[in-house]
Backbone of each chain as nested JSON, in Angstrom:
{
  "chains": [
    {"id": "A", "residues": [
      {"number": 1, "name": "MET", "atoms": {"N": [-5.603, 5.582, -9.242], "CA": [-4.673, 5.081, -8.225], "C": [-5.376, 5.018, -6.87]}},
      {"number": 2, "name": "ALA", "atoms": {"N": [-5.173, 3.927, -6.186], "CA": [-5.663, 3.787, -4.81], "C": [-4.46, 3.932, -3.884]}},
      {"number": 3, "name": "TRP", "atoms": {"N": [-4.54, 4.929, -3.05], "CA": [-3.423, 5.254, -2.149], "C": [-3.888, 4.916, -0.739]}},
      {"number": 4, "name": "THR", "atoms": {"N": [-3.281, 3.896, -0.176], "CA": [-3.718, 3.426, 1.141], "C": [-2.668, 3.749, 2.193]}},
      {"number": 5, "name": "PHE", "atoms": {"N": [-3.149, 4.283, 3.296], "CA": [-2.259, 4.597, 4.418], "C": [-2.495, 3.581, 5.526]}},
      {"number": 6, "name": "ILE", "atoms": {"N": [-1.469, 2.844, 5.833], "CA": [-1.553, 1.775, 6.817], "C": [-0.906, 2.244, 8.12]}},
      {"number": 7, "name": "ASP", "atoms": {"N": [-1.538, 1.931, 9.229], "CA": [-0.994, 2.335, 10.529], "C": [0.139, 1.379, 10.911]}},
      {"number": 8, "name": "MET", "atoms": {"N": [1.356, 1.867, 10.827], "CA": [2.51, 1.043, 11.172], "C": [3.315, 1.612, 12.332]}},
      {"number": 9, "name": "ILE", "atoms": {"N": [3.239, 2.895, 12.563], "CA": [3.924, 3.501, 13.698], "C": [2.922, 4.375, 14.44]}},
      {"number": 10, "name": "LYS", "atoms": {"N": [3.292, 4.781, 15.631], "CA": [2.327, 5.445, 16.519], "C": [1.697, 6.683, 15.908]}},
      {"number": 11, "name": "SER", "atoms": {"N": [2.482, 7.397, 15.118], "CA": [1.967, 8.649, 14.562], "C": [1.015, 8.428, 13.39]}},
      {"number": 12, "name": "ASP", "atoms": {"N": [0.862, 7.192, 12.939], "CA": [-0.067, 6.903, 11.849], "C": [-1.493, 6.857, 12.387]}},
      {"number": 13, "name": "THR", "atoms": {"N": [-2.319, 7.78, 11.918], "CA": [-3.703, 7.874, 12.36], "C": [-4.571, 8.212, 11.145]}},
      {"number": 14, "name": "LEU", "atoms": {"N": [-5.873, 8.209, 11.361], "CA": [-6.778, 8.615, 10.284], "C": [-6.505, 10.053, 9.867]}},
      {"number": 15, "name": "GLU", "atoms": {"N": [-6.273, 10.918, 10.837], "CA": [-6.003, 12.318, 10.49], "C": [-4.7, 12.453, 9.713]}},
      {"number": 16, "name": "ALA", "atoms": {"N": [-3.676, 11.714, 10.134], "CA": [-2.403, 11.759, 9.401], "C": [-2.596, 11.242, 7.98]}},
      {"number": 17, "name": "ALA", "atoms": {"N": [-3.421, 10.208, 7.838], "CA": [-3.692, 9.662, 6.508], "C": [-4.374, 10.696, 5.63]}},
      {"number": 18, "name": "SER", "atoms": {"N": [-5.337, 11.403, 6.216], "CA": [-6.071, 12.406, 5.456], "C": [-5.163, 13.565, 5.067]}},
      {"number": 19, "name": "GLU", "atoms": {"N": [-4.296, 13.963, 5.985], "CA": [-3.358, 15.045, 5.674], "C": [-2.402, 14.624, 4.56]}},
      {"number": 20, "name": "ALA", "atoms": {"N": [-1.932, 13.377, 4.63], "CA": [-1.008, 12.882, 3.601], "C": [-1.707, 12.819, 2.244]}},
      {"number": 21, "name": "ALA", "atoms": {"N": [-2.938, 12.337, 2.257], "CA": [-3.68, 12.222, 0.998], "C": [-3.941, 13.59, 0.383]}},
      {"number": 22, "name": "SER", "atoms": {"N": [-4.037, 14.606, 1.218], "CA": [-4.345, 15.951, 0.738], "C": [-3.166, 16.607, 0.031]}},
      {"number": 23, "name": "ARG", "atoms": {"N": [-2.0, 15.964, 0.082], "CA": [-0.832, 16.537, -0.603], "C": [-0.993, 16.49, -2.123]}},
      {"number": 24, "name": "ILE", "atoms": {"N": [-1.834, 15.585, -2.589], "CA": [-2.032, 15.461, -4.03], "C": [-3.501, 15.692, -4.35]}},
      {"number": 25, "name": "ASP", "atoms": {"N": [-3.741, 16.657, -5.208], "CA": [-5.111, 16.974, -5.618], "C": [-5.314, 16.423, -7.024]}},
      {"number": 26, "name": "ASP", "atoms": {"N": [-5.852, 15.227, -7.103], "CA": [-6.05, 14.576, -8.393], "C": [-7.322, 13.74, -8.292]}},
      {"number": 27, "name": "PRO", "atoms": {"N": [-8.296, 14.032, -9.127], "CA": [-9.575, 13.314, -9.028], "C": [-9.456, 11.824, -9.303]}},
      {"number": 28, "name": "ARG", "atoms": {"N": [-8.343, 11.406, -9.907], "CA": [-8.174, 9.966, -10.188], "C": [-7.689, 9.215, -8.955]}},
      {"number": 29, "name": "LEU", "atoms": {"N": [-7.363, 9.951, -7.906], "CA": [-6.791, 9.348, -6.705], "C": [-7.882, 9.059, -5.681]}},
      {"number": 30, "name": "LEU", "atoms": {"N": [-7.878, 7.844, -5.164], "CA": [-8.801, 7.462, -4.098], "C": [-7.955, 7.07, -2.889]}},
      {"number": 31, "name": "ALA", "atoms": {"N": [-8.291, 7.609, -1.723], "CA": [-7.465, 7.374, -0.538], "C": [-8.181, 6.448, 0.447]}},
      {"number": 32, "name": "PHE", "atoms": {"N": [-7.411, 5.531, 1.01], "CA": [-7.943, 4.589, 1.991], "C": [-7.059, 4.604, 3.236]}},
      {"number": 33, "name": "HIS", "atoms": {"N": [-7.649, 4.12, 4.327], "CA": [-6.921, 4.005, 5.591], "C": [-7.031, 2.553, 6.043]}},
      {"number": 34, "name": "ASP", "atoms": {"N": [-5.906, 1.972, 6.417], "CA": [-5.866, 0.555, 6.786], "C": [-5.336, 0.393, 8.209]}},
      {"number": 35, "name": "PRO", "atoms": {"N": [-6.163, 0.741, 9.207], "CA": [-5.675, 0.691, 10.594], "C": [-5.485, -0.733, 11.096]}},
      {"number": 36, "name": "GLY", "atoms": {"N": [-6.223, -1.673, 10.55], "CA": [-6.149, -3.055, 11.029], "C": [-5.296, -3.975, 10.182]}},
      {"number": 37, "name": "HIS", "atoms": {"N": [-4.549, -3.394, 9.237], "CA": [-3.634, -4.146, 8.383], "C": [-4.347, -5.134, 7.453]}},
      {"number": 38, "name": "GLN", "atoms": {"N": [-5.614, -4.885, 7.182], "CA": [-6.341, -5.818, 6.307], "C": [-5.73, -5.862, 4.906]}},
      {"number": 39, "name": "LEU", "atoms": {"N": [-5.488, -4.68, 4.346], "CA": [-4.89, -4.662, 3.014], "C": [-3.419, -5.062, 3.071]}},
      {"number": 40, "name": "GLY", "atoms": {"N": [-2.734, -4.629, 4.109], "CA": [-1.319, -4.999, 4.236], "C": [-1.117, -6.506, 4.234]}},
      {"number": 41, "name": "ARG", "atoms": {"N": [-2.013, -7.196, 4.911], "CA": [-1.911, -8.664, 4.949], "C": [-2.343, -9.268, 3.616]}},
      {"number": 42, "name": "ALA", "atoms": {"N": [-3.371, -8.698, 3.005], "CA": [-3.844, -9.226, 1.717], "C": [-2.766, -9.091, 0.642]}},
      {"number": 43, "name": "MET", "atoms": {"N": [-2.105, -7.951, 0.614], "CA": [-1.039, -7.752, -0.373], "C": [0.128, -8.687, -0.084]}},
      {"number": 44, "name": "ALA", "atoms": {"N": [0.408, -8.905, 1.184], "CA": [1.486, -9.831, 1.545], "C": [1.146, -11.246, 1.073]}},
      {"number": 45, "name": "ARG", "atoms": {"N": [-0.086, -11.67, 1.315], "CA": [-0.494, -13.017, 0.852], "C": [-0.371, -13.136, -0.655]}},
      {"number": 46, "name": "CYS", "atoms": {"N": [-0.716, -12.053, -1.319], "CA": [-0.649, -12.012, -2.773], "C": [0.772, -12.289, -3.264]}},
      {"number": 47, "name": "LEU", "atoms": {"N": [1.73, -11.868, -2.484], "CA": [3.136, -12.033, -2.86], "C": [3.737, -13.311, -2.284]}},
      {"number": 48, "name": "GLY", "atoms": {"N": [2.914, -14.071, -1.573], "CA": [3.418, -15.31, -0.997], "C": [4.184, -15.124, 0.295]}},
      {"number": 49, "name": "TRP", "atoms": {"N": [4.072, -13.947, 0.877], "CA": [4.756, -13.714, 2.148], "C": [3.921, -14.35, 3.245]}},
      {"number": 50, "name": "ARG", "atoms": {"N": [4.566, -15.146, 4.056], "CA": [3.838, -15.846, 5.112], "C": [3.886, -15.112, 6.445]}},
      {"number": 51, "name": "GLN", "atoms": {"N": [4.867, -14.271, 6.623], "CA": [5.085, -13.725, 7.961], "C": [5.163, -12.205, 7.972]}},
      {"number": 52, "name": "HIS", "atoms": {"N": [4.682, -11.585, 6.931], "CA": [4.895, -10.145, 6.844], "C": [3.644, -9.385, 6.452]}},
      {"number": 53, "name": "ILE", "atoms": {"N": [3.694, -8.115, 6.728], "CA": [2.675, -7.174, 6.278], "C": [3.304, -6.333, 5.169]}},
      {"number": 54, "name": "ALA", "atoms": {"N": [2.559, -6.103, 4.112], "CA": [3.073, -5.256, 3.038], "C": [2.813, -3.789, 3.388]}},
      {"number": 55, "name": "TRP", "atoms": {"N": [3.836, -3.0, 3.294], "CA": [3.695, -1.539, 3.363], "C": [4.865, -0.95, 2.613]}},
      {"number": 56, "name": "ASP", "atoms": {"N": [4.758, 0.299, 2.269], "CA": [5.713, 0.869, 1.315], "C": [5.857, -0.073, 0.123]}},
      {"number": 57, "name": "THR", "atoms": {"N": [4.72, -0.525, -0.352], "CA": [4.669, -1.497, -1.448], "C": [3.696, -0.983, -2.506]}},
      {"number": 58, "name": "TYR", "atoms": {"N": [4.015, -1.265, -3.756], "CA": [3.273, -0.691, -4.88], "C": [2.955, -1.798, -5.879]}},
      {"number": 59, "name": "PHE", "atoms": {"N": [1.684, -1.968, -6.179], "CA": [1.227, -2.953, -7.158], "C": [0.744, -2.212, -8.401]}},
      {"number": 60, "name": "ILE", "atoms": {"N": [1.038, -2.789, -9.551], "CA": [0.517, -2.247, -10.811], "C": [-0.171, -3.378, -11.561]}},
      {"number": 61, "name": "PHE", "atoms": {"N": [-1.384, -3.095, -12.015], "CA": [-2.202, -4.082, -12.714], "C": [-2.529, -3.579, -14.118]}},
      {"number": 62, "name": "ARG", "atoms": {"N": [-2.44, -4.473, -15.083], "CA": [-2.863, -4.138, -16.445], "C": [-4.378, -3.91, -16.493]}},
      {"number": 63, "name": "ALA", "atoms": {"N": [-4.811, -3.202, -17.505], "CA": [-6.25, -3.095, -17.765], "C": [-6.783, -4.496, -18.071]}},
      {"number": 64, "name": "GLY", "atoms": {"N": [-7.999, -4.749, -17.639], "CA": [-8.624, -6.033, -17.943], "C": [-8.438, -7.091, -16.879]}},
      {"number": 65, "name": "VAL", "atoms": {"N": [-7.57, -6.843, -15.935], "CA": [-7.394, -7.782, -14.817], "C": [-8.54, -7.569, -13.836]}},
      {"number": 66, "name": "HIS", "atoms": {"N": [-9.193, -8.669, -13.45], "CA": [-10.331, -8.567, -12.53], "C": [-10.025, -9.248, -11.201]}},
      {"number": 67, "name": "TRP", "atoms": {"N": [-10.706, -8.798, -10.197], "CA": [-10.606, -9.362, -8.844], "C": [-11.812, -10.277, -8.693]}},
      {"number": 68, "name": "VAL", "atoms": {"N": [-11.63, -11.567, -8.999], "CA": [-12.777, -12.476, -9.053], "C": [-12.893, -13.366, -7.811]}},
      {"number": 69, "name": "GLY", "atoms": {"N": [-11.794, -13.672, -7.16], "CA": [-11.85, -14.564, -6.006], "C": [-11.871, -13.793, -4.702]}},
      {"number": 70, "name": "GLN", "atoms": {"N": [-11.665, -14.517, -3.631], "CA": [-11.589, -13.887, -2.325], "C": [-10.354, -12.995, -2.232]}},
      {"number": 71, "name": "GLU", "atoms": {"N": [-9.247, -13.494, -2.807], "CA": [-7.985, -12.753, -2.74], "C": [-7.827, -11.868, -3.972]}},
      {"number": 72, "name": "MET", "atoms": {"N": [-7.151, -10.762, -3.799], "CA": [-6.9, -9.889, -4.939], "C": [-5.955, -10.587, -5.919]}},
      {"number": 73, "name": "PRO", "atoms": {"N": [-6.038, -10.245, -7.2], "CA": [-5.144, -10.884, -8.174], "C": [-3.696, -10.457, -7.951]}},
      {"number": 74, "name": "ALA", "atoms": {"N": [-2.78, -11.289, -8.43], "CA": [-1.363, -10.933, -8.346], "C": [-1.099, -9.752, -9.267]}},
      {"number": 75, "name": "PRO", "atoms": {"N": [-0.251, -8.842, -8.863], "CA": [0.04, -7.683, -9.708], "C": [0.899, -8.071, -10.906]}},
      {"number": 76, "name": "ASP", "atoms": {"N": [0.804, -7.285, -11.952], "CA": [1.682, -7.499, -13.113], "C": [3.09, -6.995, -12.817]}},
      {"number": 77, "name": "TYR", "atoms": {"N": [3.162, -5.97, -12.026], "CA": [4.455, -5.408, -11.587], "C": [4.308, -5.015, -10.128]}},
      {"number": 78, "name": "TRP", "atoms": {"N": [5.398, -5.087, -9.419], "CA": [5.329, -4.596, -8.038], "C": [6.717, -4.2, -7.558]}},
      {"number": 79, "name": "PHE", "atoms": {"N": [6.703, -3.299, -6.605], "CA": [7.94, -2.793, -6.011], "C": [7.712, -2.586, -4.518]}},
      {"number": 80, "name": "HIS", "atoms": {"N": [8.785, -2.546, -3.778], "CA": [8.663, -2.29, -2.348], "C": [9.861, -1.492, -1.863]}},
      {"number": 81, "name": "GLN", "atoms": {"N": [9.668, -0.875, -0.713], "CA": [10.746, -0.143, -0.049], "C": [10.997, -0.764, 1.316]}},
      {"number": 82, "name": "LEU", "atoms": {"N": [10.818, -2.034, 1.388], "CA": [10.643, -2.725, 2.651], "C": [11.859, -3.364, 3.259]}},
      {"number": 83, "name": "ARG", "atoms": {"N": [11.825, -3.312, 4.541], "CA": [12.572, -4.27, 5.339], "C": [11.611, -4.564, 6.48]}},
      {"number": 84, "name": "ASP", "atoms": {"N": [10.845, -5.588, 6.322], "CA": [9.529, -5.712, 6.972], "C": [9.391, -6.997, 7.795]}},
      {"number": 85, "name": "ARG", "atoms": {"N": [8.249, -7.128, 8.502], "CA": [7.977, -8.293, 9.346], "C": [6.539, -8.363, 9.922]}},
      {"number": 86, "name": "GLU", "atoms": {"N": [6.125, -9.563, 10.283], "CA": [4.811, -9.709, 10.902], "C": [4.935, -10.561, 12.164]}},
      {"number": 87, "name": "VAL", "atoms": {"N": [5.632, -11.69, 12.038], "CA": [5.9, -12.482, 13.239], "C": [6.655, -11.634, 14.24]}},
      {"number": 88, "name": "TRP", "atoms": {"N": [7.623, -10.898, 13.72], "CA": [8.419, -10.059, 14.603], "C": [7.542, -9.044, 15.319]}},
      {"number": 89, "name": "GLU", "atoms": {"N": [6.542, -8.519, 14.611], "CA": [5.661, -7.533, 15.234], "C": [4.977, -8.129, 16.459]}},
      {"number": 90, "name": "ARG", "atoms": {"N": [4.641, -9.411, 16.351], "CA": [3.922, -10.047, 17.454], "C": [4.843, -10.407, 18.612]}},
      {"number": 91, "name": "THR", "atoms": {"N": [6.111, -10.628, 18.295], "CA": [7.002, -11.14, 19.317], "C": [8.02, -10.122, 19.817]}},
      {"number": 92, "name": "ALA", "atoms": {"N": [8.095, -8.99, 19.153], "CA": [9.124, -8.016, 19.516], "C": [8.959, -7.56, 20.965]}},
      {"number": 93, "name": "GLU", "atoms": {"N": [10.04, -7.46, 21.641], "CA": [9.985, -7.007, 23.029], "C": [9.815, -5.493, 23.101]}},
      {"number": 94, "name": "ALA", "atoms": {"N": [10.42, -4.812, 22.116], "CA": [10.295, -3.35, 22.107], "C": [8.848, -2.961, 21.897]}},
      {"number": 95, "name": "GLU", "atoms": {"N": [8.449, -1.904, 22.55], "CA": [7.071, -1.448, 22.428], "C": [6.785, -0.972, 21.015]}},
      {"number": 96, "name": "PHE", "atoms": {"N": [5.604, -1.303, 20.515], "CA": [5.172, -0.888, 19.183], "C": [5.336, 0.614, 19.02]}},
      {"number": 97, "name": "GLY", "atoms": {"N": [6.027, 1.003, 17.968], "CA": [6.135, 2.422, 17.653], "C": [7.307, 3.135, 18.293]}},
      {"number": 98, "name": "THR", "atoms": {"N": [8.051, 2.462, 19.172], "CA": [9.193, 3.139, 19.773], "C": [10.331, 3.219, 18.759]}},
      {"number": 99, "name": "SER", "atoms": {"N": [11.347, 4.006, 19.091], "CA": [12.473, 4.105, 18.161], "C": [13.159, 2.752, 18.012]}},
      {"number": 100, "name": "GLY", "atoms": {"N": [13.198, 1.984, 19.097], "CA": [13.793, 0.65, 19.01], "C": [13.011, -0.251, 18.076]}},
      {"number": 101, "name": "TRP", "atoms": {"N": [11.698, -0.146, 18.174], "CA": [10.813, -0.936, 17.302], "C": [11.049, -0.547, 15.851]}},
      {"number": 102, "name": "THR", "atoms": {"N": [11.108, 0.767, 15.613], "CA": [11.278, 1.255, 14.246], "C": [12.637, 0.849, 13.694]}},
      {"number": 103, "name": "GLN", "atoms": {"N": [13.646, 0.906, 14.542], "CA": [14.99, 0.538, 14.081], "C": [15.047, -0.943, 13.738]}},
      {"number": 104, "name": "ALA", "atoms": {"N": [14.466, -1.772, 14.605], "CA": [14.481, -3.217, 14.354], "C": [13.658, -3.563, 13.118]}},
      {"number": 105, "name": "LEU", "atoms": {"N": [12.607, -2.796, 12.914], "CA": [11.747, -3.02, 11.755], "C": [12.553, -2.993, 10.46]}},
      {"number": 106, "name": "ALA", "atoms": {"N": [13.494, -2.08, 10.417], "CA": [14.277, -1.916, 9.197], "C": [15.134, -3.139, 8.885]}},
      {"number": 107, "name": "GLU", "atoms": {"N": [15.292, -4.002, 9.862], "CA": [16.146, -5.171, 9.655], "C": [15.368, -6.384, 9.141]}},
      {"number": 108, "name": "LYS", "atoms": {"N": [14.061, -6.28, 9.143], "CA": [13.228, -7.447, 8.851], "C": [12.667, -7.38, 7.442]}},
      {"number": 109, "name": "SER", "atoms": {"N": [12.794, -8.466, 6.712], "CA": [12.204, -8.458, 5.385], "C": [11.992, -9.859, 4.854]}},
      {"number": 110, "name": "GLU", "atoms": {"N": [10.851, -10.032, 4.203], "CA": [10.588, -11.245, 3.444], "C": [10.45, -10.885, 1.965]}},
      {"number": 111, "name": "ALA", "atoms": {"N": [10.572, -9.605, 1.682], "CA": [10.344, -9.112, 0.33], "C": [11.556, -9.401, -0.554]}},
      {"number": 112, "name": "ASP", "atoms": {"N": [11.283, -9.734, -1.784], "CA": [12.328, -10.052, -2.76], "C": [13.167, -8.806, -3.04]}},
      {"number": 113, "name": "PRO", "atoms": {"N": [14.464, -8.856, -2.771], "CA": [15.305, -7.675, -3.003], "C": [15.293, -7.221, -4.463]}},
      {"number": 114, "name": "ALA", "atoms": {"N": [14.965, -8.138, -5.373], "CA": [14.936, -7.767, -6.796], "C": [13.846, -6.735, -7.09]}},
      {"number": 115, "name": "HIS", "atoms": {"N": [12.868, -6.646, -6.194], "CA": [11.776, -5.691, -6.391], "C": [11.939, -4.453, -5.518]}},
      {"number": 116, "name": "PHE", "atoms": {"N": [13.071, -4.315, -4.883], "CA": [13.304, -3.163, -4.015], "C": [13.656, -1.934, -4.861]}},
      {"number": 117, "name": "ALA", "atoms": {"N": [13.01, -0.83, -4.587], "CA": [13.354, 0.435, -5.244], "C": [12.945, 1.56, -4.31]}},
      {"number": 118, "name": "THR", "atoms": {"N": [13.695, 2.634, -4.347], "CA": [13.362, 3.759, -3.486], "C": [13.77, 5.058, -4.174]}},
      {"number": 119, "name": "GLY", "atoms": {"N": [13.203, 6.16, -3.728], "CA": [13.562, 7.48, -4.249], "C": [13.357, 7.586, -5.75]}},
      {"number": 120, "name": "ALA", "atoms": {"N": [14.345, 8.15, -6.426], "CA": [14.239, 8.357, -7.876], "C": [14.141, 7.03, -8.611]}},
      {"number": 121, "name": "ASP", "atoms": {"N": [14.81, 6.02, -8.087], "CA": [14.734, 4.693, -8.725], "C": [13.308, 4.158, -8.688]}},
      {"number": 122, "name": "LEU", "atoms": {"N": [12.627, 4.38, -7.569], "CA": [11.247, 3.92, -7.458], "C": [10.348, 4.678, -8.428]}},
      {"number": 123, "name": "ARG", "atoms": {"N": [10.509, 5.985, -8.487], "CA": [9.679, 6.773, -9.407], "C": [9.887, 6.313, -10.849]}},
      {"number": 124, "name": "SER", "atoms": {"N": [11.136, 6.051, -11.184], "CA": [11.445, 5.594, -12.54], "C": [10.85, 4.214, -12.8]}},
      {"number": 125, "name": "ALA", "atoms": {"N": [11.006, 3.324, -11.824], "CA": [10.485, 1.959, -11.979], "C": [8.968, 1.973, -12.115]}},
      {"number": 126, "name": "LEU", "atoms": {"N": [8.296, 2.795, -11.318], "CA": [6.836, 2.88, -11.398], "C": [6.404, 3.427, -12.756]}},
      {"number": 127, "name": "GLY", "atoms": {"N": [7.109, 4.447, -13.218], "CA": [6.762, 5.027, -14.514], "C": [6.922, 4.028, -15.643]}},
      {"number": 128, "name": "GLU", "atoms": {"N": [8.018, 3.293, -15.615], "CA": [8.257, 2.292, -16.664], "C": [7.232, 1.168, -16.588]}},
      {"number": 129, "name": "ALA", "atoms": {"N": [6.896, 0.774, -15.372], "CA": [5.926, -0.311, -15.206], "C": [4.543, 0.11, -15.697]}},
      {"number": 130, "name": "VAL", "atoms": {"N": [4.154, 1.346, -15.393], "CA": [2.842, 1.83, -15.859], "C": [2.817, 1.865, -17.385]}},
      {"number": 131, "name": "THR", "atoms": {"N": [3.899, 2.317, -17.976], "CA": [3.981, 2.342, -19.445], "C": [3.888, 0.937, -20.016]}},
      {"number": 132, "name": "ALA", "atoms": {"N": [4.635, 0.016, -19.428], "CA": [4.622, -1.373, -19.906], "C": [3.247, -2.003, -19.702]}},
      {"number": 133, "name": "ALA", "atoms": {"N": [2.629, -1.725, -18.562], "CA": [1.305, -2.289, -18.292], "C": [0.29, -1.747, -19.296]}},
      {"number": 134, "name": "GLY", "atoms": {"N": [0.461, -0.496, -19.676], "CA": [-0.454, 0.105, -20.635], "C": [-0.287, -0.428, -22.033]}},
      {"number": 135, "name": "SER", "atoms": {"N": [0.92, -0.939, -22.323], "CA": [1.154, -1.484, -23.661], "C": [0.969, -2.99, -23.706]}},
      {"number": 136, "name": "GLY", "atoms": {"N": [0.648, -3.579, -22.561], "CA": [0.409, -5.022, -22.515], "C": [1.657, -5.861, -22.425]}},
      {"number": 137, "name": "ASN", "atoms": {"N": [2.809, -5.232, -22.17], "CA": [4.067, -5.98, -22.068], "C": [4.36, -6.357, -20.63]}},
      {"number": 138, "name": "SER", "atoms": {"N": [3.625, -7.305, -20.092], "CA": [3.894, -7.702, -18.722], "C": [4.788, -8.92, -18.688]}}
    ]},
    {"id": "B", "residues": [
      {"number": 1, "name": "MET", "atoms": {"N": [-11.459, 28.708, 8.723], "CA": [-12.003, 27.426, 8.287], "C": [-11.332, 26.29, 9.063]}},
      {"number": 2, "name": "ASP", "atoms": {"N": [-12.12, 25.347, 9.483], "CA": [-11.586, 24.183, 10.18], "C": [-10.632, 23.437, 9.25]}},
      {"number": 3, "name": "ARG", "atoms": {"N": [-9.472, 23.031, 9.8], "CA": [-8.479, 22.347, 8.978], "C": [-9.048, 21.083, 8.337]}},
      {"number": 4, "name": "ARG", "atoms": {"N": [-10.001, 20.451, 9.049], "CA": [-10.568, 19.209, 8.522], "C": [-11.388, 19.441, 7.261]}},
      {"number": 5, "name": "ASP", "atoms": {"N": [-11.798, 20.731, 7.067], "CA": [-12.621, 21.036, 5.903], "C": [-11.863, 20.866, 4.598]}},
      {"number": 6, "name": "VAL", "atoms": {"N": [-10.538, 20.952, 4.641], "CA": [-9.768, 20.908, 3.405], "C": [-9.029, 19.595, 3.243]}},
      {"number": 7, "name": "LEU", "atoms": {"N": [-9.235, 18.666, 4.148], "CA": [-8.541, 17.392, 4.046], "C": [-9.267, 16.465, 3.072]}},
      {"number": 8, "name": "THR", "atoms": {"N": [-8.476, 15.66, 2.386], "CA": [-9.033, 14.683, 1.452], "C": [-9.741, 13.582, 2.23]}},
      {"number": 9, "name": "PRO", "atoms": {"N": [-10.957, 13.227, 1.833], "CA": [-11.631, 12.128, 2.523], "C": [-10.88, 10.815, 2.344]}},
      {"number": 10, "name": "VAL", "atoms": {"N": [-10.811, 10.064, 3.405], "CA": [-10.112, 8.783, 3.386], "C": [-11.104, 7.714, 3.846]}},
      {"number": 11, "name": "GLN", "atoms": {"N": [-11.213, 6.652, 3.079], "CA": [-12.168, 5.596, 3.402], "C": [-11.467, 4.484, 4.173]}},
      {"number": 12, "name": "SER", "atoms": {"N": [-12.08, 4.038, 5.243], "CA": [-11.461, 3.012, 6.077], "C": [-11.675, 1.614, 5.497]}},
      {"number": 13, "name": "LEU", "atoms": {"N": [-10.616, 0.818, 5.592], "CA": [-10.689, -0.586, 5.164], "C": [-10.824, -1.513, 6.37]}},
      {"number": 14, "name": "ASP", "atoms": {"N": [-11.173, -0.94, 7.501], "CA": [-11.17, -1.747, 8.724], "C": [-12.244, -2.832, 8.705]}},
      {"number": 15, "name": "ARG", "atoms": {"N": [-13.273, -2.65, 7.91], "CA": [-14.339, -3.661, 7.849], "C": [-14.168, -4.596, 6.66]}},
      {"number": 16, "name": "GLY", "atoms": {"N": [-13.018, -4.503, 5.999], "CA": [-12.778, -5.395, 4.864], "C": [-12.396, -4.611, 3.624]}},
      {"number": 17, "name": "LEU", "atoms": {"N": [-12.167, -5.348, 2.559], "CA": [-11.605, -4.741, 1.357], "C": [-12.647, -4.479, 0.273]}},
      {"number": 18, "name": "ASP", "atoms": {"N": [-13.919, -4.511, 0.634], "CA": [-14.969, -4.341, -0.376], "C": [-14.87, -3.003, -1.115]}},
      {"number": 19, "name": "LEU", "atoms": {"N": [-14.547, -1.946, -0.388], "CA": [-14.444, -0.63, -1.026], "C": [-13.302, -0.612, -2.035]}},
      {"number": 20, "name": "LEU", "atoms": {"N": [-12.201, -1.231, -1.652], "CA": [-11.05, -1.283, -2.557], "C": [-11.372, -2.157, -3.768]}},
      {"number": 21, "name": "ARG", "atoms": {"N": [-12.03, -3.256, -3.513], "CA": [-12.394, -4.154, -4.598], "C": [-13.341, -3.455, -5.582]}},
      {"number": 22, "name": "ALA", "atoms": {"N": [-14.248, -2.67, -5.065], "CA": [-15.171, -1.92, -5.925], "C": [-14.396, -0.954, -6.819]}},
      {"number": 23, "name": "TRP", "atoms": {"N": [-13.421, -0.269, -6.244], "CA": [-12.577, 0.618, -7.054], "C": [-11.836, -0.179, -8.121]}},
      {"number": 24, "name": "PHE", "atoms": {"N": [-11.287, -1.315, -7.73], "CA": [-10.501, -2.137, -8.649], "C": [-11.341, -2.553, -9.855]}},
      {"number": 25, "name": "GLU", "atoms": {"N": [-12.559, -2.969, -9.598], "CA": [-13.434, -3.414, -10.687], "C": [-13.949, -2.233, -11.503]}},
      {"number": 26, "name": "ARG", "atoms": {"N": [-14.26, -1.132, -10.818], "CA": [-14.754, 0.062, -11.515], "C": [-13.721, 0.572, -12.519]}},
      {"number": 27, "name": "GLU", "atoms": {"N": [-12.444, 0.446, -12.159], "CA": [-11.36, 0.958, -12.997], "C": [-10.71, -0.14, -13.83]}},
      {"number": 28, "name": "SER", "atoms": {"N": [-11.373, -1.262, -14.01], "CA": [-10.731, -2.421, -14.645], "C": [-10.382, -2.175, -16.112]}},
      {"number": 29, "name": "GLY", "atoms": {"N": [-10.908, -1.13, -16.691], "CA": [-10.545, -0.81, -18.067], "C": [-9.25, -0.015, -18.175]}},
      {"number": 30, "name": "HIS", "atoms": {"N": [-8.639, 0.259, -17.042], "CA": [-7.426, 1.084, -17.019], "C": [-6.299, 0.37, -16.258]}},
      {"number": 31, "name": "VAL", "atoms": {"N": [-5.085, 0.826, -16.49], "CA": [-3.974, 0.423, -15.633], "C": [-4.253, 0.974, -14.244]}},
      {"number": 32, "name": "ARG", "atoms": {"N": [-4.049, 0.145, -13.23], "CA": [-4.293, 0.581, -11.859], "C": [-3.021, 0.483, -11.005]}},
      {"number": 33, "name": "ILE", "atoms": {"N": [-2.837, 1.471, -10.177], "CA": [-1.739, 1.467, -9.208], "C": [-2.351, 1.374, -7.826]}},
      {"number": 34, "name": "LEU", "atoms": {"N": [-1.862, 0.434, -7.056], "CA": [-2.282, 0.285, -5.663], "C": [-1.043, 0.496, -4.798]}},
      {"number": 35, "name": "ALA", "atoms": {"N": [-1.08, 1.562, -4.023], "CA": [0.061, 1.888, -3.157], "C": [-0.352, 1.767, -1.703]}},
      {"number": 36, "name": "ILE", "atoms": {"N": [0.533, 1.273, -0.876], "CA": [0.272, 1.207, 0.568], "C": [1.502, 1.736, 1.292]}},
      {"number": 37, "name": "GLN", "atoms": {"N": [1.263, 2.738, 2.135], "CA": [2.371, 3.418, 2.816], "C": [1.959, 3.822, 4.224]}},
      {"number": 38, "name": "SER", "atoms": {"N": [2.94, 4.057, 5.046], "CA": [2.712, 4.753, 6.31], "C": [2.465, 6.218, 5.982]}},
      {"number": 39, "name": "ALA", "atoms": {"N": [1.565, 6.861, 6.732], "CA": [1.256, 8.268, 6.46], "C": [2.335, 9.199, 7.004]}},
      {"number": 40, "name": "THR", "atoms": {"N": [3.189, 8.694, 7.9], "CA": [4.128, 9.599, 8.573], "C": [5.566, 9.12, 8.477]}}
    ]}
  ]
}
């Protein structure tokens, strides 16, 4: 699993990312930090989002899928916890990271509601997707 | 002990996605999960 921490609010930093990654001690886990939204934008493009950054988003890929082009391949399964935006980030009057910014952020989304999952539902959806991906039922 | 001594190393993607792509290809024989979240 690649666990990426993207800087979306003021408190998101490299140190915060490292502390968050340290909550799980698993050699299969690789942690990344995305301060410039490079991965967030790449994942958004992958989903066809034109105006948003992906975060609180989870991609699952079957074995055998390769990353051959410039863009990463589309996931076999994906979920999000998003109410997100990118144009809004550029145009919002509220200062980045303020409570107003964070509150407005929750109102913005280009993500398909059919892929929305959170809490126990998200854990269940991820588990089922990993099982399905492992059996080739995508 | 310095608190930083026990933190998990985190690799920056600020110069591009090559590191992530390398992981993706290295693990291509397995199901892969790619998660992106705010740390806080």
